[in-house]
C-alpha positions in Angstrom: 88.9 9.7 -12.8 92.7 8.4 -13.0 92.6 7.6 -16.6 95.3 9.1 -18.6 94.3 12.6 -19.6 95.4 14.4 -23.1 98.2 17.1 -22.2 97.3 20.3 -22.2 99.8 21.5 -24.5 98.7 19.3 -27.0 95.3 20.8 -27.3 97.0 24.4 -27.2 96.1 26.9 -30.3 99.3 28.9 -31.0 99.8 31.9 -33.5 102.8 33.6 -33.6 101.8 36.9 -33.9 98.3 39.5 -34.2 98.9 39.2 -38.1 98.8 35.4 -38.0 95.4 35.4 -35.3 93.8 38.5 -37.7 94.6 36.5 -41.1 93.4 32.9 -39.1 89.9 34.9 -38.5 89.5 35.9 -42.0 89.4 32.8 -43.4 87.0 31.2 -41.0 84.4 33.3 -41.6 82.0 31.1 -42.8 79.1 29.8 -41.5 76.0 27.0 -41.4 72.8 28.3 -41.3 71.0 26.5 -38.7 67.7 26.9 -40.8 65.7 29.0 -37.9 66.1 32.8 -39.6 65.9 34.8 -36.4 68.8 32.4 -34.8 71.0 32.8 -37.9 70.1 36.7 -37.6 71.5 37.4 -33.8 74.3 35.0 -34.8 75.4 37.4 -37.0 74.6 34.4 -40.1 74.7 31.0 -38.4 76.9 28.9 -36.4 80.3 30.0 -37.1 83.1 27.1 -38.6 86.0 27.1 -36.6 84.1 28.1 -33.1 82.6 26.7 -30.3 78.9 27.2 -29.5 76.6 26.8 -26.6 73.2 27.0 -26.4 71.2 26.7 -23.0 67.9 26.6 -21.7 65.5 25.4 -19.3 63.5 22.3 -19.9 60.9 22.6 -23.1 62.3 25.8 -23.7 63.6 24.8 -27.3 67.2 24.5 -27.1 67.3 21.1 -29.2 65.0 22.9 -32.0 67.7 24.6 -34.2 69.7 21.4 -34.1 66.8 19.1 -35.2 65.8 22.0 -37.9 69.5 21.0 -39.6 69.5 17.3 -38.7 66.3 16.5 -40.1 67.2 17.9 -43.7 70.7 15.9 -43.8 70.0 13.0 -41.7 71.4 10.2 -43.9 74.9 12.3 -43.9 75.1 12.0 -40.1 76.9 9.6 -37.5 75.8 9.1 -34.3 77.4 8.2 -31.1 75.8 7.4 -28.0 78.2 8.5 -24.9 76.9 8.3 -21.1 79.9 9.0 -19.9 82.9 11.5 -19.6 86.0 8.6 -20.9 83.6 7.4 -23.5 83.4 11.1 -24.7 86.8 11.7 -24.9 87.5 8.2 -26.8 84.9 9.2 -29.4 86.6 12.7 -29.6 90.3 10.9 -30.1 88.3 8.5 -32.8 87.2 11.5 -34.8 90.6 13.3 -34.7 91.7 10.7 -36.2 89.0 10.4 -39.0 89.0 14.0 -39.4 93.4 13.9 -39.6 92.7 11.4 -42.5 90.2 13.0 -44.2 92.5 15.9 -44.3 95.4 13.4 -45.4 93.3 12.4 -48.5 91.6 15.8 -49.3 87.8 15.1 -48.6 87.1 16.2 -45.7 83.5 16.8 -45.6 82.4 17.0 -41.8 81.2 20.6 -41.0 79.4 20.3 -37.4 80.1 18.2 -34.1 77.2 18.8 -31.9 77.4 17.2 -28.1 73.3 17.2 -26.9 73.7 17.9 -23.2 77.0 18.5 -22.5 76.5 19.4 -18.4 75.3 15.8 -18.1 78.3 14.6 -19.1 80.4 17.1 -17.2 78.2 18.0 -14.1 79.1 14.4 -11.9 83.0 15.0 -12.6 82.9 18.5 -11.1 81.3 18.4 -7.9 82.7 18.9 -4.6 86.7 19.4 -3.8 88.4 17.4 -6.3 90.3 19.2 -8.6 90.5 16.4 -10.8 86.9 16.6 -12.3 87.3 20.1 -13.5 90.7 19.6 -15.1 89.1 17.1 -16.9 86.2 19.6 -17.9 89.2 21.8 -19.3 90.1 18.5 -20.9 87.0 18.4 -22.9 86.6 21.6 -23.6 90.6 22.4 -24.9 89.6 19.3 -27.4 86.6 20.5 -28.4 88.0 23.9 -29.3 90.9 22.7 -31.2 89.0 20.2 -33.3 86.6 23.0 -34.4 89.9 25.5 -35.1 91.7 22.8 -36.9 89.3 21.3 -38.5 87.3 24.4 -39.5 84.2 22.7 -38.0 80.8 24.5 -36.5 80.9 23.0 -32.8 77.8 22.9 -30.8 76.9 21.9 -27.2 73.8 22.1 -25.2 73.6 23.3 -21.7 70.8 22.9 -19.3 70.0 25.5 -16.5 70.5 25.0 -13.3 68.7 27.4 -10.0 70.6 30.8 -9.3 70.0 33.9 -6.7 66.7 34.6 -7.8 66.8 33.0 -11.6 67.9 29.8 -13.4 71.7 30.1 -15.2 73.7 27.8 -17.5 75.1 24.9 -15.7 78.4 23.6 -15.2 79.7 27.5 -13.6 82.3 30.4 -13.8 84.9 27.3 -15.3 82.6 26.6 -18.6 81.5 30.1 -19.0 84.7 31.1 -20.7 84.8 28.2 -23.0 82.3 28.8 -25.5 83.0 31.3 -27.9 79.4 32.1 -28.1 76.8 31.5 -25.4 73.0 31.4 -26.4 70.1 31.1 -24.4 66.8 29.9 -25.8 63.5 30.7 -23.7 59.8 30.0 -24.6 56.8 31.6 -24.2 54.3 29.6 -22.2 51.9 27.9 -24.2 53.0 28.9 -27.4 55.9 28.5 -30.5 57.1 31.6 -29.6 60.5 31.4 -28.8 63.0 33.8 -27.7 66.7 33.7 -28.4 69.5 35.9 -26.3 73.0 36.1 -26.4 74.8 35.6 -23.3 78.1 35.9 -25.1 79.5 36.7 -28.5 83.2 37.1 -29.7 81.7 39.6 -32.2 78.6 41.0 -31.4 77.0 42.5 -28.8 76.1 40.8 -25.7 72.0 41.0 -24.5 70.6 41.4 -28.2 67.6 38.8 -28.5 65.7 37.7 -31.3 61.7 36.2 -31.1 61.0 33.4 -33.9 58.6 30.3 -34.3 59.3 27.4 -34.5 57.1 25.3 -36.9 57.7 21.5 -37.4 58.0 20.4 -41.0 
């Protein structure tokens, strides 16, 4: 917990005025399609480049299916890293930043998608109790991910598990994380079937609460 953390000012995204912000949004309107028509329609085209998208759902709800559909088609181009704690995640993200900066310099930046499967399993152990340092580290991770998405025009996708709430399960990591993703998508599965329901909990451009049913058929 005492390891040096990235400086907040190095992770911020700054615009000089509203016109610059509008221009930036217009330039970053491209999407990566998930391969599931229902989800792509619900998201307005797919995973938006330059933004962080969260998919949440209970165990076996199907929240990893959109990720797997796309990944199975491009396995030869995937770089995988095994990360089991928050410090290893910081190291991987730092290496990625160095790699992306080098590829931009060489004019060959081909990385378009960053996925962190179960980001909650890495963050939940450090944010319990009264120690504020864990929460600060969580915010550092959030700012790094959003900076990578913005600076390198990546689609960043994270998955989050559900925890018990007052009357109904809710996404883990609490209120502090709730404001982090640009888009939050909850996926549930109809019991005993291949029918799934995706619901938008948060979206920067579209109305929340929209839902879409879809069917996942393994290839």
